[in-house]
C-alpha positions as CSV (number, residue, x, y, z in Angstrom):
1,M,-157.6,49.1,-76.1
2,A,-160.9,48.9,-74.1
3,T,-163.8,46.5,-73.9
4,M,-167.2,47.3,-72.5
5,E,-170.0,45.4,-70.8
6,K,-173.2,46.5,-69.1
7,I,-173.5,45.8,-65.4
8,P,-176.4,46.3,-62.9
9,G,-177.0,49.8,-61.5
10,S,-177.2,51.5,-64.8
11,K,-173.5,51.3,-65.3
12,V,-171.0,50.0,-67.9
13,K,-167.7,48.4,-67.1
14,L,-164.8,49.4,-69.2
15,T,-161.7,47.2,-69.1
16,I,-158.8,49.3,-70.4
17,E,-155.3,48.1,-71.3
18,V,-152.5,50.7,-71.2
19,D,-149.7,50.0,-73.7
20,P,-146.4,49.2,-71.8
21,A,-144.5,51.8,-73.7
22,K,-147.1,54.5,-72.8
23,F,-147.1,53.5,-69.1
24,E,-143.3,53.5,-69.1
25,E,-143.3,57.0,-70.5
26,A,-145.7,58.1,-67.7
27,T,-143.5,56.4,-65.1
28,Q,-140.5,58.4,-66.3
29,K,-142.6,61.6,-66.1
30,A,-143.6,60.6,-62.5
31,Y,-140.0,60.0,-61.6
32,I,-138.9,63.5,-62.9
33,K,-141.9,65.1,-61.1
34,T,-141.5,63.4,-57.7
35,A,-137.9,62.4,-57.3
36,K,-137.3,65.2,-54.8
37,K,-139.6,63.5,-52.4
38,Y,-137.3,60.6,-51.8
39,N,-134.2,60.6,-49.6
40,V,-131.4,58.4,-50.9
41,P,-128.0,58.3,-49.0
42,G,-125.1,59.5,-51.2
43,F,-127.4,61.6,-53.5
44,R,-128.7,65.1,-53.3
45,K,-132.5,65.4,-53.3
46,G,-133.9,64.8,-56.7
47,K,-130.6,63.6,-58.1
48,A,-130.8,59.9,-57.3
49,P,-131.3,57.7,-60.4
50,R,-134.7,56.2,-60.9
51,K,-133.4,52.6,-60.6
52,V,-131.8,53.4,-57.2
53,I,-135.0,54.9,-55.9
54,E,-137.0,51.9,-57.1
55,S,-134.6,49.4,-55.6
56,M,-134.8,51.3,-52.3
57,Y,-138.5,52.1,-52.1
58,G,-139.9,49.2,-54.2
59,P,-140.7,48.7,-57.9
60,L,-144.1,50.3,-57.5
61,V,-142.9,53.5,-56.0
62,F,-143.9,55.6,-59.0
63,F,-147.0,53.6,-60.0
64,D,-149.7,55.8,-58.5
65,D,-148.3,59.0,-59.9
66,A,-147.7,57.3,-63.3
67,F,-151.3,56.1,-63.3
68,D,-152.6,59.6,-62.5
69,I,-150.7,60.9,-65.5
70,V,-151.9,58.3,-68.0
71,Y,-155.4,57.7,-66.7
72,P,-157.3,60.8,-68.1
73,E,-156.1,60.2,-71.7
74,V,-156.9,56.5,-71.9
75,Y,-160.2,56.8,-70.0
76,E,-161.4,59.6,-72.3
77,A,-160.3,57.5,-75.4
78,A,-162.3,54.5,-74.1
79,L,-165.4,56.7,-73.6
80,D,-165.1,58.0,-77.2
81,E,-164.5,54.5,-78.6
82,H,-167.7,53.2,-77.1
83,K,-169.7,56.4,-77.3
84,I,-170.4,56.6,-73.6
85,E,-171.7,59.7,-71.9
86,P,-171.0,59.3,-68.1
87,V,-173.4,60.8,-65.6
88,G,-171.0,60.6,-62.7
89,R,-167.4,59.7,-61.7
90,P,-166.2,56.1,-62.3
91,D,-165.1,53.6,-59.7
92,V,-161.6,52.5,-60.8
93,S,-159.7,49.3,-59.8
94,I,-156.4,47.9,-61.0
95,I,-156.5,44.5,-62.5
96,E,-152.9,44.0,-63.8
97,L,-150.0,46.0,-62.6
98,G,-148.2,45.8,-65.9
99,S,-144.7,45.1,-67.1
100,L,-142.3,45.5,-64.1
101,G,-139.7,44.5,-66.7
102,E,-141.9,41.9,-68.5
103,N,-143.4,44.2,-71.1
104,K,-147.0,43.6,-70.0
105,P,-149.8,46.2,-70.2
106,V,-151.3,47.8,-67.1
107,V,-155.0,46.8,-67.0
108,F,-157.7,48.5,-65.0
109,A,-161.5,48.5,-64.8
110,A,-163.7,51.6,-64.7
111,E,-167.3,51.2,-63.7
112,V,-169.0,54.2,-65.2
113,P,-172.5,55.4,-64.3
114,V,-174.5,56.1,-67.4
115,Y,-177.9,57.6,-68.2
116,P,-180.4,54.9,-67.4
117,E,-182.4,52.9,-69.9
118,I,-186.1,53.4,-69.4
119,K,-189.2,51.6,-70.4
120,L,-191.7,54.4,-70.8
121,G,-195.2,53.5,-69.8
122,K,-198.5,55.3,-70.3
123,Y,-198.2,59.1,-70.2
124,K,-201.5,60.3,-71.8
125,G,-204.9,60.0,-70.2
126,I,-203.6,60.0,-66.7
127,E,-206.2,60.3,-63.9
128,V,-205.6,63.1,-61.5
129,T,-207.6,64.4,-58.5
130,K,-209.7,67.5,-59.3
131,P,-208.7,70.2,-56.9
132,E,-211.5,71.6,-54.8
133,Y,-211.4,75.0,-53.1
134,N,-213.8,77.5,-51.5
135,V,-212.9,81.1,-51.1
136,T,-214.5,82.2,-47.9
137,D,-215.3,85.7,-46.6
138,D,-212.7,85.1,-43.8
139,M,-210.0,84.6,-46.4
140,V,-210.9,87.9,-48.2
141,E,-211.0,89.8,-44.9
142,E,-207.6,88.5,-44.0
143,K,-206.2,90.0,-47.2
144,I,-208.0,93.3,-46.4
145,Q,-206.5,93.3,-42.9
146,Q,-203.0,92.8,-44.4
147,E,-203.6,96.0,-46.4
148,R,-204.7,97.8,-43.3
149,E,-201.5,96.7,-41.5
150,K,-199.4,98.1,-44.3
151,I,-200.6,101.7,-43.8
152,A,-201.2,101.5,-40.0
153,R,-199.5,104.2,-38.0
154,F,-198.3,104.3,-34.4
155,V,-199.3,107.2,-32.2
156,D,-197.8,108.2,-28.8
157,V,-199.9,107.5,-25.7
158,E,-199.4,108.2,-22.0
159,R,-200.6,105.1,-20.3
160,P,-199.1,101.8,-19.0
161,V,-197.7,99.4,-21.5
162,E,-200.2,96.9,-23.0
163,N,-199.9,93.9,-25.2
164,G,-199.6,95.1,-28.9
165,D,-197.9,98.4,-28.0
166,E,-194.7,99.5,-29.6
167,V,-192.3,100.5,-26.9
168,N,-189.1,102.5,-27.2
169,L,-186.7,101.3,-24.5
170,D,-183.2,101.2,-23.1
171,Y,-181.9,98.0,-21.6
172,S,-178.7,96.5,-20.0
173,G,-178.4,92.8,-19.2
174,T,-176.1,91.0,-16.7
175,V,-175.5,87.4,-15.8
176,D,-174.2,86.9,-12.3
177,G,-173.8,90.7,-12.1
178,V,-171.5,90.9,-15.2
179,K,-172.5,92.5,-18.5
180,F,-172.3,90.3,-21.6
181,D,-171.8,91.1,-25.3
182,G,-174.9,92.2,-27.1
183,G,-176.9,92.6,-23.8
184,T,-177.0,96.4,-23.8
185,A,-178.8,98.8,-26.2
186,Q,-180.5,102.2,-26.2
187,D,-183.5,103.6,-28.1
188,Q,-184.6,100.2,-29.2
189,S,-188.2,99.6,-30.6
190,L,-190.1,96.5,-29.4
191,L,-193.6,95.3,-30.4
192,I,-195.0,93.8,-27.2
193,G,-196.4,90.4,-27.8
194,S,-194.3,89.8,-31.0
195,G,-192.3,87.1,-29.3
196,S,-189.1,88.5,-30.8
197,F,-187.3,88.9,-27.4
198,I,-186.3,86.2,-24.9
199,P,-189.3,84.5,-23.3
200,G,-190.5,86.5,-20.2
201,F,-189.0,89.8,-21.3
202,E,-191.9,91.3,-23.1
203,E,-194.4,90.0,-20.5
204,G,-192.3,91.7,-17.9
205,M,-192.8,95.1,-19.6
206,V,-196.6,95.0,-19.6
207,G,-197.9,97.5,-17.1
208,M,-194.7,99.7,-17.0
209,Q,-195.3,103.5,-17.1
210,L,-193.6,106.0,-19.4
211,G,-190.2,106.8,-17.9
212,E,-190.3,103.9,-15.4
213,E,-187.2,101.8,-14.8
214,K,-187.3,98.2,-13.8
215,D,-185.3,95.0,-13.5
216,I,-186.7,92.0,-15.5
217,T,-185.3,88.5,-14.7
218,V,-185.4,86.0,-17.6
219,T,-183.7,82.6,-18.3
220,F,-181.9,82.0,-21.5
221,P,-183.1,78.8,-23.4
222,T,-181.0,75.7,-22.8
223,E,-180.5,75.4,-26.5
224,Y,-179.3,79.0,-26.8
225,H,-176.7,79.5,-29.6
226,A,-174.3,81.4,-27.3
227,K,-173.2,78.4,-25.2
228,E,-171.8,80.6,-22.4
229,L,-175.4,82.0,-21.8
230,A,-177.5,78.9,-22.4
231,G,-179.8,78.0,-19.5
232,K,-178.5,80.9,-17.3
233,D,-180.6,83.5,-15.5
234,A,-180.1,87.1,-16.6
235,V,-181.3,90.4,-15.2
236,F,-182.1,93.2,-17.6
237,H,-182.4,96.7,-16.3
238,V,-185.1,98.3,-18.5
239,K,-186.3,101.9,-19.0
240,V,-189.4,102.9,-21.0
241,N,-188.7,105.9,-23.2
242,G,-192.0,105.9,-25.1
243,V,-195.2,104.0,-25.7
244,R,-197.1,104.0,-29.0
245,V,-200.3,102.3,-30.0
246,K,-201.1,101.0,-33.5
247,E,-203.9,102.9,-35.2
248,L,-205.5,101.2,-38.2
249,P,-207.4,103.1,-40.9
250,E,-211.2,102.9,-41.2
251,L,-212.5,100.3,-43.6
252,D,-214.3,102.5,-46.2
253,D,-214.0,103.7,-49.8
254,E,-211.2,106.1,-48.9
255,F,-209.2,103.3,-47.5
256,A,-209.7,101.3,-50.8
257,K,-208.5,104.4,-52.8
258,D,-205.4,104.7,-50.6
259,V,-204.2,101.1,-51.0
260,S,-205.4,100.2,-54.5
261,E,-206.6,101.5,-57.9
262,F,-210.2,100.8,-56.8
263,D,-212.7,103.5,-55.8
264,T,-214.8,101.4,-53.5
265,L,-214.2,98.9,-50.7
266,K,-216.6,96.5,-52.4
267,A,-214.4,96.6,-55.6
268,L,-211.3,96.0,-53.5
269,R,-212.9,93.0,-51.8
270,D,-214.0,91.6,-55.2
271,A,-210.4,92.0,-56.5
272,K,-209.0,90.2,-53.4
273,K,-211.4,87.4,-53.9
274,A,-210.3,87.0,-57.5
275,E,-206.7,87.1,-56.4
276,I,-207.3,84.3,-54.0
277,E,-209.1,82.2,-56.6
278,K,-206.3,82.7,-59.0
279,Q,-203.8,81.4,-56.4
280,F,-206.0,78.4,-55.7
281,I,-206.2,77.6,-59.5
282,E,-202.4,78.0,-59.9
283,Q,-201.7,75.8,-56.8
284,G,-204.3,73.3,-58.2
285,N,-202.5,73.1,-61.6
286,V,-199.2,72.4,-59.9
287,Q,-200.8,69.8,-57.7
288,K,-202.2,68.1,-60.8
289,E,-198.9,68.2,-62.7
290,N,-197.1,66.7,-59.7
291,E,-199.7,63.9,-59.4
292,A,-199.6,63.2,-63.1
293,V,-195.8,63.0,-63.3
294,A,-195.7,60.8,-60.2
295,K,-198.1,58.4,-61.7
296,I,-196.2,58.3,-65.0
297,V,-193.0,57.6,-63.0
298,E,-194.7,54.7,-61.2
299,G,-195.6,53.2,-64.5
300,C,-192.0,53.3,-65.9
301,E,-189.1,50.9,-65.4
302,M,-185.7,52.3,-64.8
303,E,-182.6,51.8,-62.7
304,V,-181.2,55.2,-61.5
305,P,-177.5,55.4,-60.8
306,E,-176.7,56.6,-57.3
307,S,-174.4,59.3,-58.7
308,M,-177.4,61.1,-60.3
309,V,-179.2,61.1,-57.0
310,E,-176.0,62.4,-55.2
311,R,-175.7,65.2,-57.7
312,Q,-179.4,66.1,-57.3
313,T,-178.9,66.1,-53.5
314,D,-176.0,68.5,-54.0
315,Y,-178.3,70.9,-55.9
316,M,-180.9,70.7,-53.2
317,L,-178.4,71.5,-50.5
318,Q,-177.1,74.4,-52.5
319,D,-180.6,75.7,-52.8
320,I,-181.2,75.5,-49.0
321,A,-177.8,77.2,-48.3
322,Y,-178.8,80.0,-50.7
323,R,-182.2,80.6,-49.1
324,L,-180.7,80.5,-45.6
325,S,-178.1,83.1,-46.7
326,M,-180.9,85.4,-47.6
327,Q,-182.0,85.2,-44.0
328,G,-178.4,85.8,-42.7
329,M,-177.8,82.3,-41.7
330,R,-175.2,79.7,-42.8
331,L,-176.1,76.1,-43.6
332,E,-173.6,75.0,-40.8
333,D,-175.5,77.2,-38.3
334,Y,-178.8,75.8,-39.4
335,C,-177.5,72.2,-38.9
336,K,-176.3,73.2,-35.4
337,F,-179.6,74.8,-34.4
338,T,-181.7,71.8,-35.7
339,G,-179.4,69.1,-34.4
340,N,-178.5,67.9,-37.9
341,T,-175.3,67.3,-39.8
342,I,-174.7,67.7,-43.6
343,D,-174.7,63.9,-43.8
344,S,-178.0,63.5,-42.0
345,L,-179.6,66.2,-44.2
346,R,-178.4,64.3,-47.3
347,L,-179.9,61.1,-45.9
348,Q,-183.2,62.9,-45.3
349,M,-183.2,64.3,-48.8
350,H,-182.3,61.0,-50.6
351,D,-185.8,59.8,-51.4
352,D,-186.9,63.2,-52.6
353,A,-183.8,63.6,-54.7
354,L,-184.4,60.1,-56.3
355,N,-188.0,61.1,-57.2
356,R,-186.8,64.3,-58.8
357,V,-184.2,62.5,-60.9
358,K,-186.8,59.9,-62.0
359,S,-189.2,62.7,-62.9
360,Q,-186.5,64.5,-64.9
361,I,-185.7,61.3,-66.8
362,V,-189.3,60.5,-67.5
363,L,-190.0,64.0,-68.8
364,G,-186.9,63.8,-71.0
365,E,-188.1,60.5,-72.5
366,I,-191.6,62.0,-73.2
367,T,-189.8,65.0,-74.9
368,K,-188.0,62.5,-77.2
369,A,-191.1,60.5,-77.9
370,E,-193.1,63.6,-78.9
371,K,-190.1,65.1,-80.7
372,I,-190.5,68.4,-78.8
373,E,-188.2,71.2,-79.5
374,A,-187.9,75.0,-78.8
375,V,-188.3,77.0,-81.9
376,Q,-186.8,80.5,-82.3
377,E,-190.1,82.3,-82.0
378,E,-190.7,80.7,-78.7
379,I,-187.2,81.5,-77.5
380,D,-187.6,85.1,-78.5
381,A,-191.0,85.3,-76.6
382,K,-189.4,83.8,-73.5
383,I,-186.6,86.3,-73.6
384,A,-189.0,89.2,-74.1
385,E,-191.0,87.9,-71.1
386,Y,-187.9,87.8,-69.0
387,A,-186.8,91.3,-70.2
388,E,-190.2,92.7,-69.2
389,Q,-189.7,91.4,-65.7
390,L,-186.4,93.2,-65.5
391,H,-187.8,96.4,-67.1
392,K,-185.3,96.0,-70.0
393,S,-185.6,95.6,-73.7
394,A,-185.2,92.1,-75.3
395,E,-182.3,93.5,-77.3
396,E,-180.5,94.4,-74.0
397,I,-181.0,90.9,-72.6
398,K,-179.9,89.2,-75.9
399,K,-176.7,91.2,-75.9
400,D,-175.6,89.8,-72.6
401,L,-176.9,86.3,-73.0
402,K,-174.3,83.5,-72.6
403,P,-174.7,80.0,-74.1
404,D,-175.8,78.6,-70.8
405,D,-178.4,81.3,-70.4
406,L,-179.8,80.5,-73.9
407,K,-179.9,76.8,-73.0
408,Y,-181.9,77.6,-69.8
409,F,-184.6,79.4,-71.9
410,E,-184.7,76.5,-74.3
411,D,-185.0,73.9,-71.5
412,Q,-187.8,75.9,-69.9
413,I,-189.8,76.0,-73.2
414,V,-189.3,72.3,-73.8
415,L,-190.3,71.4,-70.3
416,D,-193.5,73.6,-70.5
417,K,-194.4,72.0,-73.9
418,T,-193.8,68.5,-72.5
419,L,-196.0,69.1,-69.4
420,K,-198.7,70.5,-71.7
421,V,-198.7,67.3,-73.7
422,I,-199.4,65.4,-70.5
423,M,-201.8,67.9,-69.0
424,D,-203.9,68.3,-72.1
425,S,-205.0,64.7,-71.9
426,V,-205.4,64.2,-68.1
427,K,-208.7,63.0,-66.8
428,E,-209.9,64.8,-63.6
429,V,-211.7,62.8,-61.0
430,K,-213.2,63.9,-57.8
431,A,-211.4,63.1,-54.6
432,K,-212.9,60.0,-52.9
433,K,-214.7,60.8,-49.8
434,P,-213.7,58.7,-46.7
435,A,-216.0,55.7,-46.1
436,K,-218.5,56.0,-43.3
437,K,-217.5,54.3,-40.0
438,A,-220.3,51.7,-40.3
439,D,-219.3,50.8,-43.8
440,T,-215.6,50.5,-42.8
441,E,-216.4,48.2,-39.9
442,A,-218.6,46.0,-42.1
443,A,-215.8,45.7,-44.7
444,E,-213.3,44.8,-42.1
445,E,-215.4,41.8,-41.1
446,I,-215.1,40.2,-44.5
447,A,-211.7,41.4,-45.7
448,P,-208.3,41.7,-44.1
449,K,-206.8,45.2,-43.7
450,P,-204.7,46.2,-46.7
451,K,-201.1,47.2,-46.1
452,K,-200.5,50.9,-46.4
453,A,-198.3,51.9,-49.3
454,P,-195.3,54.0,-48.4
455,A,-196.0,57.7,-48.9
456,K,-194.0,59.5,-51.6
457,K,-193.0,63.1,-51.3
458,A,-193.2,65.2,-54.5
459,A,-190.3,67.6,-53.7
460,A,-187.9,68.3,-50.9
461,K,-188.8,71.1,-48.5
462,A,-186.0,73.0,-46.8
463,E,-187.3,74.3,-43.5
464,T,-185.3,77.3,-42.4
465,A,-185.0,77.8,-38.7
466,D,-186.4,80.9,-37.1
467,T,-186.1,79.9,-33.5
468,T,-182.8,81.5,-32.4
469,E,-182.4,84.5,-30.2
470,E,-179.6,87.1,-30.0
471,A,-177.6,87.5,-26.8
472,K,-179.4,90.9,-26.2
473,P,-182.9,90.1,-25.0
474,A,-182.9,90.0,-28.5
475,K,-184.5,89.7,-31.8
476,K,-184.4,86.3,-33.5
477,P,-181.8,86.2,-36.3
478,A,-183.8,85.7,-38.4
479,A,-165.5,65.5,-58.5
480,K,-165.7,62.0,-55.9
481,K,-162.1,61.5,-56.3
482,T,-161.2,58.6,-58.5
483,T,-160.4,55.6,-56.4
484,K,-157.7,53.1,-57.3
485,K,-157.1,49.7,-55.8
486,K,-153.7,48.1,-56.2
487,E,-152.6,44.5,-55.5
488,D,-149.6,44.2,-53.3
489,A,-146.5,43.4,-55.3
490,E,-144.6,40.4,-54.0
């Protein structure tokens, strides 16, 4: 039997009674399962009668194990009885210890986090700032230069090393006259001025001649990841095997033909300008969506259970760990290099995670209010779009789809349609220009300064560290367990 009451924090409290006979059955199972743990003089392990063990170790000796056996069944039954869908693990506390020979039920309370009730405010006609952008000639030229760099070639030269040269070199490093791991290499390529080797190393190579050998003294950073080398002076014996200089192609129509489908340099520049404009428009649309959703969230009333925020934080940490792994780094190493811990990262992410959860809840409520669903034609179109990206047929993709995959496509369609409902009705307003100094001073004379509202971040940003060096002069590498409280038995 279970009763339910709503409590603050978007939770419900279930008070659950466990029938004495059911708990007695669980206690007997616990005895059979754990009897070998108890040493009783005069009995082989596991052979002592239950009553003897209880008299020796106390009447509650099997209580925890019995509770663990009976809890899942009675808890799930209580959830079904009151049609509760938890969004996190419950906090459990024991209220009554039960019979202990008196045929009384065990009673416990479970505080269960549930999906929050929300009072949805205005979500149509939201004012958003109109994005402003200006594609400059410098932006276009930067794109053109990137294309030049892609097809640049290095040619051998016979002159002293200069900044920007690519050098082939051998090196051997020592600290206090002793070689160290990772400090020796041959036929290595290094772009002088790239900053990819220990500070002072590349600068020390400028002016060296082809075939020249030289000792370069550097100091490892005090925060170096190899603690045995941190802050120490090192000497690298270096030999220059070759010097090459970057040669960029001429900017002409032939260049345009080499790097694109365009026949003229003007056409390539026009295409790059259109590409930048498209990026600005896409970024502007995302900016407007974020602003609109943030304003809708501010206009709603809800109490978000902390368990939902914790789960969102878990997802964000997993995302950071995945992106770091793509750079060959573990999350633990990232924490070490940045002076963080997993707990401190979680704390930094808390507000962003809370905002994400609120946004998800609000969008879900709008979806319900607008009765938005994904129809089969839309699902097929989304699958076809995905298949095209993978250069496969839609039939091939459908054949391998799992239920979770299909749900993902449906969720994406519903989210897109929900955002469209919001964005189709937004009102764009120009960004307010900052007041002139004279106007500001005049206003301050007749009105007190308003307090600044706390800034709200739209999404968590995981900054991946790229500041570590190798030991060589080297290139930078690149479910809450259920808690139970028991009263002491007298």
